[in-house]
mmJSON file of the N, C-alpha and C atoms, coordinates in Angstrom:
{"data_MODEL":{"atom_site":{
"group_PDB":["ATOM","ATOM","ATOM","ATOM","ATOM","ATOM","ATOM","ATOM","ATOM","ATOM","ATOM","ATOM","ATOM","ATOM","ATOM","ATOM","ATOM","ATOM","ATOM","ATOM","ATOM","ATOM","ATOM","ATOM","ATOM","ATOM","ATOM","ATOM","ATOM","ATOM","ATOM","ATOM","ATOM","ATOM","ATOM","ATOM","ATOM","ATOM","ATOM","ATOM","ATOM","ATOM","ATOM","ATOM","ATOM","ATOM","ATOM","ATOM","ATOM","ATOM","ATOM","ATOM","ATOM","ATOM","ATOM","ATOM","ATOM","ATOM","ATOM","ATOM","ATOM","ATOM","ATOM","ATOM","ATOM","ATOM","ATOM","ATOM","ATOM","ATOM","ATOM","ATOM","ATOM","ATOM","ATOM","ATOM","ATOM","ATOM","ATOM","ATOM","ATOM","ATOM","ATOM","ATOM","ATOM","ATOM","ATOM","ATOM","ATOM","ATOM","ATOM","ATOM","ATOM","ATOM","ATOM","ATOM","ATOM","ATOM","ATOM","ATOM","ATOM","ATOM","ATOM","ATOM","ATOM","ATOM","ATOM","ATOM","ATOM","ATOM","ATOM","ATOM","ATOM","ATOM","ATOM","ATOM","ATOM","ATOM","ATOM","ATOM","ATOM","ATOM","ATOM","ATOM","ATOM","ATOM","ATOM","ATOM","ATOM","ATOM","ATOM","ATOM","ATOM","ATOM","ATOM","ATOM","ATOM","ATOM","ATOM","ATOM","ATOM","ATOM","ATOM","ATOM","ATOM","ATOM","ATOM","ATOM","ATOM","ATOM","ATOM","ATOM","ATOM","ATOM","ATOM","ATOM","ATOM","ATOM","ATOM","ATOM","ATOM","ATOM","ATOM","ATOM","ATOM","ATOM","ATOM","ATOM","ATOM","ATOM","ATOM","ATOM","ATOM","ATOM","ATOM","ATOM","ATOM","ATOM","ATOM","ATOM","ATOM","ATOM","ATOM","ATOM","ATOM","ATOM","ATOM","ATOM","ATOM","ATOM","ATOM","ATOM","ATOM","ATOM","ATOM","ATOM","ATOM","ATOM","ATOM","ATOM","ATOM"],
"id":[1,2,3,4,5,6,7,8,9,10,11,12,13,14,15,16,17,18,19,20,21,22,23,24,25,26,27,28,29,30,31,32,33,34,35,36,37,38,39,40,41,42,43,44,45,46,47,48,49,50,51,52,53,54,55,56,57,58,59,60,61,62,63,64,65,66,67,68,69,70,71,72,73,74,75,76,77,78,79,80,81,82,83,84,85,86,87,88,89,90,91,92,93,94,95,96,97,98,99,100,101,102,103,104,105,106,107,108,109,110,111,112,113,114,115,116,117,118,119,120,121,122,123,124,125,126,127,128,129,130,131,132,133,134,135,136,137,138,139,140,141,142,143,144,145,146,147,148,149,150,151,152,153,154,155,156,157,158,159,160,161,162,163,164,165,166,167,168,169,170,171,172,173,174,175,176,177,178,179,180,181,182,183,184,185,186,187,188,189,190,191,192,193,194,195,196,197,198,199,200,201],
"type_symbol":["N","C","C","N","C","C","N","C","C","N","C","C","N","C","C","N","C","C","N","C","C","N","C","C","N","C","C","N","C","C","N","C","C","N","C","C","N","C","C","N","C","C","N","C","C","N","C","C","N","C","C","N","C","C","N","C","C","N","C","C","N","C","C","N","C","C","N","C","C","N","C","C","N","C","C","N","C","C","N","C","C","N","C","C","N","C","C","N","C","C","N","C","C","N","C","C","N","C","C","N","C","C","N","C","C","N","C","C","N","C","C","N","C","C","N","C","C","N","C","C","N","C","C","N","C","C","N","C","C","N","C","C","N","C","C","N","C","C","N","C","C","N","C","C","N","C","C","N","C","C","N","C","C","N","C","C","N","C","C","N","C","C","N","C","C","N","C","C","N","C","C","N","C","C","N","C","C","N","C","C","N","C","C","N","C","C","N","C","C","N","C","C","N","C","C","N","C","C","N","C","C"],
"label_atom_id":["N","CA","C","N","CA","C","N","CA","C","N","CA","C","N","CA","C","N","CA","C","N","CA","C","N","CA","C","N","CA","C","N","CA","C","N","CA","C","N","CA","C","N","CA","C","N","CA","C","N","CA","C","N","CA","C","N","CA","C","N","CA","C","N","CA","C","N","CA","C","N","CA","C","N","CA","C","N","CA","C","N","CA","C","N","CA","C","N","CA","C","N","CA","C","N","CA","C","N","CA","C","N","CA","C","N","CA","C","N","CA","C","N","CA","C","N","CA","C","N","CA","C","N","CA","C","N","CA","C","N","CA","C","N","CA","C","N","CA","C","N","CA","C","N","CA","C","N","CA","C","N","CA","C","N","CA","C","N","CA","C","N","CA","C","N","CA","C","N","CA","C","N","CA","C","N","CA","C","N","CA","C","N","CA","C","N","CA","C","N","CA","C","N","CA","C","N","CA","C","N","CA","C","N","CA","C","N","CA","C","N","CA","C","N","CA","C","N","CA","C","N","CA","C","N","CA","C","N","CA","C","N","CA","C"],
"label_alt_id":[null,null,null,null,null,null,null,null,null,null,null,null,null,null,null,null,null,null,null,null,null,null,null,null,null,null,null,null,null,null,null,null,null,null,null,null,null,null,null,null,null,null,null,null,null,null,null,null,null,null,null,null,null,null,null,null,null,null,null,null,null,null,null,null,null,null,null,null,null,null,null,null,null,null,null,null,null,null,null,null,null,null,null,null,null,null,null,null,null,null,null,null,null,null,null,null,null,null,null,null,null,null,null,null,null,null,null,null,null,null,null,null,null,null,null,null,null,null,null,null,null,null,null,null,null,null,null,null,null,null,null,null,null,null,null,null,null,null,null,null,null,null,null,null,null,null,null,null,null,null,null,null,null,null,null,null,null,null,null,null,null,null,null,null,null,null,null,null,null,null,null,null,null,null,null,null,null,null,null,null,null,null,null,null,null,null,null,null,null,null,null,null,null,null,null,null,null,null,null,null,null],
"label_comp_id":["UNK","UNK","UNK","UNK","UNK","UNK","UNK","UNK","UNK","UNK","UNK","UNK","UNK","UNK","UNK","UNK","UNK","UNK","UNK","UNK","UNK","UNK","UNK","UNK","UNK","UNK","UNK","UNK","UNK","UNK","UNK","UNK","UNK","UNK","UNK","UNK","UNK","UNK","UNK","UNK","UNK","UNK","UNK","UNK","UNK","UNK","UNK","UNK","UNK","UNK","UNK","UNK","UNK","UNK","UNK","UNK","UNK","UNK","UNK","UNK","UNK","UNK","UNK","UNK","UNK","UNK","UNK","UNK","UNK","UNK","UNK","UNK","UNK","UNK","UNK","UNK","UNK","UNK","UNK","UNK","UNK","UNK","UNK","UNK","UNK","UNK","UNK","UNK","UNK","UNK","UNK","UNK","UNK","UNK","UNK","UNK","UNK","UNK","UNK","UNK","UNK","UNK","UNK","UNK","UNK","UNK","UNK","UNK","UNK","UNK","UNK","UNK","UNK","UNK","UNK","UNK","UNK","UNK","UNK","UNK","UNK","UNK","UNK","UNK","UNK","UNK","UNK","UNK","UNK","UNK","UNK","UNK","UNK","UNK","UNK","UNK","UNK","UNK","UNK","UNK","UNK","UNK","UNK","UNK","UNK","UNK","UNK","UNK","UNK","UNK","UNK","UNK","UNK","UNK","UNK","UNK","UNK","UNK","UNK","UNK","UNK","UNK","UNK","UNK","UNK","UNK","UNK","UNK","UNK","UNK","UNK","UNK","UNK","UNK","UNK","UNK","UNK","UNK","UNK","UNK","UNK","UNK","UNK","UNK","UNK","UNK","UNK","UNK","UNK","UNK","UNK","UNK","UNK","UNK","UNK","UNK","UNK","UNK","UNK","UNK","UNK"],
"label_asym_id":["A","A","A","A","A","A","A","A","A","A","A","A","A","A","A","A","A","A","A","A","A","A","A","A","A","A","A","A","A","A","A","A","A","A","A","A","A","A","A","A","A","A","A","A","A","A","A","A","A","A","A","A","A","A","A","A","A","A","A","A","A","A","A","A","A","A","A","A","A","A","A","A","A","A","A","A","A","A","A","A","A","A","A","A","A","A","A","A","A","A","A","A","A","A","A","A","A","A","A","A","A","A","A","A","A","A","A","A","A","A","A","A","A","A","A","A","A","A","A","A","A","A","A","A","A","A","A","A","A","A","A","A","A","A","A","A","A","A","A","A","A","A","A","A","A","A","A","A","A","A","A","A","A","A","A","A","A","A","A","A","A","A","A","A","A","A","A","A","A","A","A","A","A","A","A","A","A","A","A","A","A","A","A","A","A","A","A","A","A","A","A","A","A","A","A","A","A","A","A","A","A"],
"label_entity_id":["1","1","1","1","1","1","1","1","1","1","1","1","1","1","1","1","1","1","1","1","1","1","1","1","1","1","1","1","1","1","1","1","1","1","1","1","1","1","1","1","1","1","1","1","1","1","1","1","1","1","1","1","1","1","1","1","1","1","1","1","1","1","1","1","1","1","1","1","1","1","1","1","1","1","1","1","1","1","1","1","1","1","1","1","1","1","1","1","1","1","1","1","1","1","1","1","1","1","1","1","1","1","1","1","1","1","1","1","1","1","1","1","1","1","1","1","1","1","1","1","1","1","1","1","1","1","1","1","1","1","1","1","1","1","1","1","1","1","1","1","1","1","1","1","1","1","1","1","1","1","1","1","1","1","1","1","1","1","1","1","1","1","1","1","1","1","1","1","1","1","1","1","1","1","1","1","1","1","1","1","1","1","1","1","1","1","1","1","1","1","1","1","1","1","1","1","1","1","1","1","1"],
"label_seq_id":[1,1,1,2,2,2,3,3,3,4,4,4,5,5,5,6,6,6,7,7,7,8,8,8,9,9,9,10,10,10,11,11,11,12,12,12,13,13,13,14,14,14,15,15,15,16,16,16,17,17,17,18,18,18,19,19,19,20,20,20,21,21,21,22,22,22,23,23,23,24,24,24,25,25,25,26,26,26,27,27,27,28,28,28,29,29,29,30,30,30,31,31,31,32,32,32,33,33,33,34,34,34,35,35,35,36,36,36,37,37,37,38,38,38,39,39,39,40,40,40,41,41,41,42,42,42,43,43,43,44,44,44,45,45,45,46,46,46,47,47,47,48,48,48,49,49,49,50,50,50,51,51,51,52,52,52,53,53,53,54,54,54,55,55,55,56,56,56,57,57,57,58,58,58,59,59,59,60,60,60,61,61,61,62,62,62,63,63,63,64,64,64,65,65,65,66,66,66,67,67,67],
"pdbx_PDB_ins_code":[null,null,null,null,null,null,null,null,null,null,null,null,null,null,null,null,null,null,null,null,null,null,null,null,null,null,null,null,null,null,null,null,null,null,null,null,null,null,null,null,null,null,null,null,null,null,null,null,null,null,null,null,null,null,null,null,null,null,null,null,null,null,null,null,null,null,null,null,null,null,null,null,null,null,null,null,null,null,null,null,null,null,null,null,null,null,null,null,null,null,null,null,null,null,null,null,null,null,null,null,null,null,null,null,null,null,null,null,null,null,null,null,null,null,null,null,null,null,null,null,null,null,null,null,null,null,null,null,null,null,null,null,null,null,null,null,null,null,null,null,null,null,null,null,null,null,null,null,null,null,null,null,null,null,null,null,null,null,null,null,null,null,null,null,null,null,null,null,null,null,null,null,null,null,null,null,null,null,null,null,null,null,null,null,null,null,null,null,null,null,null,null,null,null,null,null,null,null,null,null,null],
"Cartn_x":[-82.482,-82.821,-82.468,-82.963,-82.709,-83.17,-82.395,-82.654,-83.353,-84.181,-85.24,-85.467,-86.115,-86.469,-87.868,-88.928,-90.434,-90.751,-91.23,-91.692,-92.89,-94.076,-95.462,-96.004,-97.261,-98.012,-99.906,-100.539,-101.886,-102.645,-103.596,-104.608,-105.762,-106.174,-106.907,-106.705,-105.91,-105.411,-104.286,-104.637,-104.33,-102.211,-101.905,-100.621,-99.414,-97.959,-96.816,-95.835,-95.602,-94.847,-93.296,-91.983,-90.937,-89.947,-88.931,-87.734,-86.536,-85.924,-84.908,-83.329,-82.536,-81.492,-80.769,-81.045,-79.686,-80.881,-82.014,-82.72,-83.347,-82.572,-83.184,-83.996,-85.423,-86.382,-87.126,-88.453,-89.515,-90.965,-91.759,-92.625,-93.678,-94.805,-95.7,-96.109,-96.53,-96.998,-97.964,-99.201,-100.769,-100.851,-101.185,-101.936,-102.898,-103.239,-104.538,-105.367,-105.027,-106.242,-105.587,-106.221,-105.927,-105.328,-105.011,-104.453,-102.969,-102.69,-101.596,-100.851,-101.481,-101.15,-100.389,-101.468,-101.262,-99.949,-99.894,-98.555,-97.033,-97.497,-96.205,-96.438,-97.125,-96.758,-96.445,-96.89,-95.98,-94.84,-94.322,-92.796,-92.059,-92.779,-92.446,-92.451,-93.151,-92.76,-91.927,-92.134,-90.74,-89.352,-89.298,-88.051,-87.736,-88.284,-88.706,-88.082,-88.824,-88.305,-86.556,-86.096,-85.079,-83.966,-84.624,-83.306,-83.737,-84.671,-84.565,-84.795,-86.031,-86.214,-87.867,-88.682,-89.948,-89.496,-88.766,-88.223,-87.429,-87.965,-86.825,-86.144,-85.067,-84.483,-84.837,-85.181,-85.583,-84.886,-85.043,-84.663,-86.033,-86.083,-87.405,-86.974,-87.202,-87.542,-88.441,-87.944,-88.477,-88.742,-89.67,-89.741,-89.44,-90.111,-89.964,-91.71,-92.362,-93.894,-93.846,-92.818,-92.747,-92.078,-91.488,-90.464,-91.48],
"Cartn_y":[-114.447,-112.86,-112.034,-110.849,-109.881,-108.387,-107.608,-106.226,-105.265,-104.901,-103.588,-102.999,-101.647,-100.754,-100.486,-100.42,-100.31,-98.644,-98.663,-97.344,-96.634,-97.693,-97.656,-98.473,-97.751,-99.153,-98.328,-99.378,-99.454,-100.306,-99.211,-99.905,-100.851,-100.185,-100.076,-101.511,-101.376,-102.322,-103.92,-103.481,-104.651,-105.192,-104.041,-104.036,-103.052,-104.026,-102.88,-103.35,-101.515,-101.428,-101.057,-102.371,-102.208,-102.15,-101.84,-101.071,-101.79,-102.745,-103.111,-102.171,-102.09,-101.684,-100.713,-101.257,-100.923,-100.394,-101.218,-100.197,-101.158,-102.404,-102.972,-103.577,-103.392,-104.178,-103.762,-103.542,-103.157,-104.137,-104.414,-105.102,-104.677,-105.475,-105.21,-106.338,-106.455,-107.774,-107.215,-108.154,-108.355,-109.135,-109.098,-109.764,-110.131,-111.587,-112.226,-111.573,-110.856,-110.568,-109.475,-108.531,-107.243,-107.813,-108.655,-109.198,-109.278,-109.921,-110.092,-108.879,-108.009,-106.669,-105.659,-105.975,-105.516,-105.537,-106.98,-107.535,-106.869,-106.498,-106.577,-105.037,-104.701,-102.394,-102.49,-103.301,-103.648,-103.44,-104.308,-104.517,-103.602,-103.296,-102.271,-101.101,-100.35,-99.672,-99.309,-100.749,-100.827,-100.997,-101.396,-100.751,-99.376,-98.675,-97.182,-96.353,-96.86,-96.566,-96.021,-97.648,-98.178,-97.424,-97.397,-96.746,-95.455,-95.26,-93.616,-93.01,-93.663,-93.321,-93.621,-92.58,-93.232,-94.355,-94.672,-95.569,-96.637,-97.283,-98.675,-99.356,-100.237,-101.554,-102.729,-103.727,-105.077,-105.983,-107.132,-108.503,-108.833,-109.901,-110.441,-111.515,-112.569,-113.656,-113.62,-113.553,-113.484,-114.452,-115.295,-116.021,-115.268,-116.458,-116.654,-115.571,-115.841,-114.877,-113.308,-112.967,-111.6,-110.954,-111.383,-110.907,-110.846],
"Cartn_z":[-190.779,-189.931,-190.798,-190.813,-191.554,-190.921,-190.656,-189.697,-190.785,-190.409,-190.986,-189.868,-190.877,-189.678,-190.192,-188.892,-188.968,-189.341,-190.661,-191.538,-190.59,-190.617,-190.18,-189.855,-188.996,-188.571,-189.154,-189.415,-189.966,-188.892,-187.933,-187.143,-187.881,-188.862,-190.179,-190.713,-190.952,-191.78,-191.504,-190.366,-189.099,-189.544,-190.137,-191.398,-190.227,-190.735,-190.27,-191.754,-191.728,-192.965,-192.742,-193.519,-192.749,-194.235,-193.927,-194.669,-194.476,-195.072,-194.769,-194.409,-193.978,-193.135,-194.759,-195.137,-196.28,-197.734,-197.416,-198.301,-199.683,-199.46,-200.716,-200.818,-200.044,-199.9,-198.92,-199.449,-198.282,-198.289,-197.16,-197.394,-196.133,-195.822,-195.353,-194.693,-193.663,-192.826,-192.058,-192.762,-192.447,-191.704,-190.297,-189.138,-189.254,-188.697,-188.664,-187.677,-186.576,-185.513,-185.146,-184.739,-183.755,-182.441,-181.96,-180.837,-180.909,-182.211,-182.52,-183.267,-183.331,-184.126,-183.051,-182.289,-180.483,-180.265,-179.994,-179.536,-180.1,-181.336,-182.271,-182.174,-181.918,-181.74,-180.499,-179.788,-178.073,-178.124,-179.215,-179.63,-180.09,-181.064,-181.474,-180.979,-180.168,-179.451,-178.115,-177.721,-176.613,-177.374,-178.492,-179.066,-179.207,-179.683,-180.28,-178.633,-177.896,-176.585,-175.891,-176.561,-175.894,-176.985,-178.254,-179.211,-179.219,-178.428,-179.012,-180.299,-181.018,-182.618,-182.555,-183.884,-184.067,-185.167,-185.617,-186.528,-186.086,-185.328,-184.704,-185.551,-185.33,-186.28,-185.311,-186.03,-185.541,-186.424,-186.119,-186.722,-187.188,-188.189,-188.493,-189.514,-189.272,-190.405,-191.065,-192.197,-193.675,-194.558,-194.883,-195.602,-197.124,-197.971,-199.632,-199.603,-199.18,-199.333,-199.385,-198.447,-198.487,-199.799,-200.429,-201.631,-202.843],
"occupancy":[1.0,1.0,1.0,1.0,1.0,1.0,1.0,1.0,1.0,1.0,1.0,1.0,1.0,1.0,1.0,1.0,1.0,1.0,1.0,1.0,1.0,1.0,1.0,1.0,1.0,1.0,1.0,1.0,1.0,1.0,1.0,1.0,1.0,1.0,1.0,1.0,1.0,1.0,1.0,1.0,1.0,1.0,1.0,1.0,1.0,1.0,1.0,1.0,1.0,1.0,1.0,1.0,1.0,1.0,1.0,1.0,1.0,1.0,1.0,1.0,1.0,1.0,1.0,1.0,1.0,1.0,1.0,1.0,1.0,1.0,1.0,1.0,1.0,1.0,1.0,1.0,1.0,1.0,1.0,1.0,1.0,1.0,1.0,1.0,1.0,1.0,1.0,1.0,1.0,1.0,1.0,1.0,1.0,1.0,1.0,1.0,1.0,1.0,1.0,1.0,1.0,1.0,1.0,1.0,1.0,1.0,1.0,1.0,1.0,1.0,1.0,1.0,1.0,1.0,1.0,1.0,1.0,1.0,1.0,1.0,1.0,1.0,1.0,1.0,1.0,1.0,1.0,1.0,1.0,1.0,1.0,1.0,1.0,1.0,1.0,1.0,1.0,1.0,1.0,1.0,1.0,1.0,1.0,1.0,1.0,1.0,1.0,1.0,1.0,1.0,1.0,1.0,1.0,1.0,1.0,1.0,1.0,1.0,1.0,1.0,1.0,1.0,1.0,1.0,1.0,1.0,1.0,1.0,1.0,1.0,1.0,1.0,1.0,1.0,1.0,1.0,1.0,1.0,1.0,1.0,1.0,1.0,1.0,1.0,1.0,1.0,1.0,1.0,1.0,1.0,1.0,1.0,1.0,1.0,1.0,1.0,1.0,1.0,1.0,1.0,1.0],
"B_iso_or_equiv":[0.0,0.0,0.0,0.0,0.0,0.0,0.0,0.0,0.0,0.0,0.0,0.0,0.0,0.0,0.0,0.0,0.0,0.0,0.0,0.0,0.0,0.0,0.0,0.0,0.0,0.0,0.0,0.0,0.0,0.0,0.0,0.0,0.0,0.0,0.0,0.0,0.0,0.0,0.0,0.0,0.0,0.0,0.0,0.0,0.0,0.0,0.0,0.0,0.0,0.0,0.0,0.0,0.0,0.0,0.0,0.0,0.0,0.0,0.0,0.0,0.0,0.0,0.0,0.0,0.0,0.0,0.0,0.0,0.0,0.0,0.0,0.0,0.0,0.0,0.0,0.0,0.0,0.0,0.0,0.0,0.0,0.0,0.0,0.0,0.0,0.0,0.0,0.0,0.0,0.0,0.0,0.0,0.0,0.0,0.0,0.0,0.0,0.0,0.0,0.0,0.0,0.0,0.0,0.0,0.0,0.0,0.0,0.0,0.0,0.0,0.0,0.0,0.0,0.0,0.0,0.0,0.0,0.0,0.0,0.0,0.0,0.0,0.0,0.0,0.0,0.0,0.0,0.0,0.0,0.0,0.0,0.0,0.0,0.0,0.0,0.0,0.0,0.0,0.0,0.0,0.0,0.0,0.0,0.0,0.0,0.0,0.0,0.0,0.0,0.0,0.0,0.0,0.0,0.0,0.0,0.0,0.0,0.0,0.0,0.0,0.0,0.0,0.0,0.0,0.0,0.0,0.0,0.0,0.0,0.0,0.0,0.0,0.0,0.0,0.0,0.0,0.0,0.0,0.0,0.0,0.0,0.0,0.0,0.0,0.0,0.0,0.0,0.0,0.0,0.0,0.0,0.0,0.0,0.0,0.0,0.0,0.0,0.0,0.0,0.0,0.0],
"pdbx_formal_charge":[null,null,null,null,null,null,null,null,null,null,null,null,null,null,null,null,null,null,null,null,null,null,null,null,null,null,null,null,null,null,null,null,null,null,null,null,null,null,null,null,null,null,null,null,null,null,null,null,null,null,null,null,null,null,null,null,null,null,null,null,null,null,null,null,null,null,null,null,null,null,null,null,null,null,null,null,null,null,null,null,null,null,null,null,null,null,null,null,null,null,null,null,null,null,null,null,null,null,null,null,null,null,null,null,null,null,null,null,null,null,null,null,null,null,null,null,null,null,null,null,null,null,null,null,null,null,null,null,null,null,null,null,null,null,null,null,null,null,null,null,null,null,null,null,null,null,null,null,null,null,null,null,null,null,null,null,null,null,null,null,null,null,null,null,null,null,null,null,null,null,null,null,null,null,null,null,null,null,null,null,null,null,null,null,null,null,null,null,null,null,null,null,null,null,null,null,null,null,null,null,null],
"auth_seq_id":[1,1,1,2,2,2,3,3,3,4,4,4,5,5,5,6,6,6,7,7,7,8,8,8,9,9,9,10,10,10,11,11,11,12,12,12,13,13,13,14,14,14,15,15,15,16,16,16,17,17,17,18,18,18,19,19,19,20,20,20,21,21,21,22,22,22,23,23,23,24,24,24,25,25,25,26,26,26,27,27,27,28,28,28,29,29,29,30,30,30,31,31,31,32,32,32,33,33,33,34,34,34,35,35,35,36,36,36,37,37,37,38,38,38,39,39,39,40,40,40,41,41,41,42,42,42,43,43,43,44,44,44,45,45,45,46,46,46,47,47,47,48,48,48,49,49,49,50,50,50,51,51,51,52,52,52,53,53,53,54,54,54,55,55,55,56,56,56,57,57,57,58,58,58,59,59,59,60,60,60,61,61,61,62,62,62,63,63,63,64,64,64,65,65,65,66,66,66,67,67,67],
"auth_comp_id":["UNK","UNK","UNK","UNK","UNK","UNK","UNK","UNK","UNK","UNK","UNK","UNK","UNK","UNK","UNK","UNK","UNK","UNK","UNK","UNK","UNK","UNK","UNK","UNK","UNK","UNK","UNK","UNK","UNK","UNK","UNK","UNK","UNK","UNK","UNK","UNK","UNK","UNK","UNK","UNK","UNK","UNK","UNK","UNK","UNK","UNK","UNK","UNK","UNK","UNK","UNK","UNK","UNK","UNK","UNK","UNK","UNK","UNK","UNK","UNK","UNK","UNK","UNK","UNK","UNK","UNK","UNK","UNK","UNK","UNK","UNK","UNK","UNK","UNK","UNK","UNK","UNK","UNK","UNK","UNK","UNK","UNK","UNK","UNK","UNK","UNK","UNK","UNK","UNK","UNK","UNK","UNK","UNK","UNK","UNK","UNK","UNK","UNK","UNK","UNK","UNK","UNK","UNK","UNK","UNK","UNK","UNK","UNK","UNK","UNK","UNK","UNK","UNK","UNK","UNK","UNK","UNK","UNK","UNK","UNK","UNK","UNK","UNK","UNK","UNK","UNK","UNK","UNK","UNK","UNK","UNK","UNK","UNK","UNK","UNK","UNK","UNK","UNK","UNK","UNK","UNK","UNK","UNK","UNK","UNK","UNK","UNK","UNK","UNK","UNK","UNK","UNK","UNK","UNK","UNK","UNK","UNK","UNK","UNK","UNK","UNK","UNK","UNK","UNK","UNK","UNK","UNK","UNK","UNK","UNK","UNK","UNK","UNK","UNK","UNK","UNK","UNK","UNK","UNK","UNK","UNK","UNK","UNK","UNK","UNK","UNK","UNK","UNK","UNK","UNK","UNK","UNK","UNK","UNK","UNK","UNK","UNK","UNK","UNK","UNK","UNK"],
"auth_asym_id":["A","A","A","A","A","A","A","A","A","A","A","A","A","A","A","A","A","A","A","A","A","A","A","A","A","A","A","A","A","A","A","A","A","A","A","A","A","A","A","A","A","A","A","A","A","A","A","A","A","A","A","A","A","A","A","A","A","A","A","A","A","A","A","A","A","A","A","A","A","A","A","A","A","A","A","A","A","A","A","A","A","A","A","A","A","A","A","A","A","A","A","A","A","A","A","A","A","A","A","A","A","A","A","A","A","A","A","A","A","A","A","A","A","A","A","A","A","A","A","A","A","A","A","A","A","A","A","A","A","A","A","A","A","A","A","A","A","A","A","A","A","A","A","A","A","A","A","A","A","A","A","A","A","A","A","A","A","A","A","A","A","A","A","A","A","A","A","A","A","A","A","A","A","A","A","A","A","A","A","A","A","A","A","A","A","A","A","A","A","A","A","A","A","A","A","A","A","A","A","A","A"],
"auth_atom_id":["N","CA","C","N","CA","C","N","CA","C","N","CA","C","N","CA","C","N","CA","C","N","CA","C","N","CA","C","N","CA","C","N","CA","C","N","CA","C","N","CA","C","N","CA","C","N","CA","C","N","CA","C","N","CA","C","N","CA","C","N","CA","C","N","CA","C","N","CA","C","N","CA","C","N","CA","C","N","CA","C","N","CA","C","N","CA","C","N","CA","C","N","CA","C","N","CA","C","N","CA","C","N","CA","C","N","CA","C","N","CA","C","N","CA","C","N","CA","C","N","CA","C","N","CA","C","N","CA","C","N","CA","C","N","CA","C","N","CA","C","N","CA","C","N","CA","C","N","CA","C","N","CA","C","N","CA","C","N","CA","C","N","CA","C","N","CA","C","N","CA","C","N","CA","C","N","CA","C","N","CA","C","N","CA","C","N","CA","C","N","CA","C","N","CA","C","N","CA","C","N","CA","C","N","CA","C","N","CA","C","N","CA","C","N","CA","C","N","CA","C","N","CA","C","N","CA","C","N","CA","C","N","CA","C"],
"pdbx_PDB_model_num":[1,1,1,1,1,1,1,1,1,1,1,1,1,1,1,1,1,1,1,1,1,1,1,1,1,1,1,1,1,1,1,1,1,1,1,1,1,1,1,1,1,1,1,1,1,1,1,1,1,1,1,1,1,1,1,1,1,1,1,1,1,1,1,1,1,1,1,1,1,1,1,1,1,1,1,1,1,1,1,1,1,1,1,1,1,1,1,1,1,1,1,1,1,1,1,1,1,1,1,1,1,1,1,1,1,1,1,1,1,1,1,1,1,1,1,1,1,1,1,1,1,1,1,1,1,1,1,1,1,1,1,1,1,1,1,1,1,1,1,1,1,1,1,1,1,1,1,1,1,1,1,1,1,1,1,1,1,1,1,1,1,1,1,1,1,1,1,1,1,1,1,1,1,1,1,1,1,1,1,1,1,1,1,1,1,1,1,1,1,1,1,1,1,1,1,1,1,1,1,1,1]
}}}
């Protein structure tokens, strides 16, 4: 698991853009469906509200395909 910061979301691309907390990498998660994107964005909005920020931190399991 890696700690990342949510930097942006794109409904048009069904993508979520992340950056590692230490700034060593960034990645784009392109989701397969609007429903999956909507669920992930819902989680992000919940974390943002809980953390009181527009760029919440979260943990992601990151595989080799992301590098």
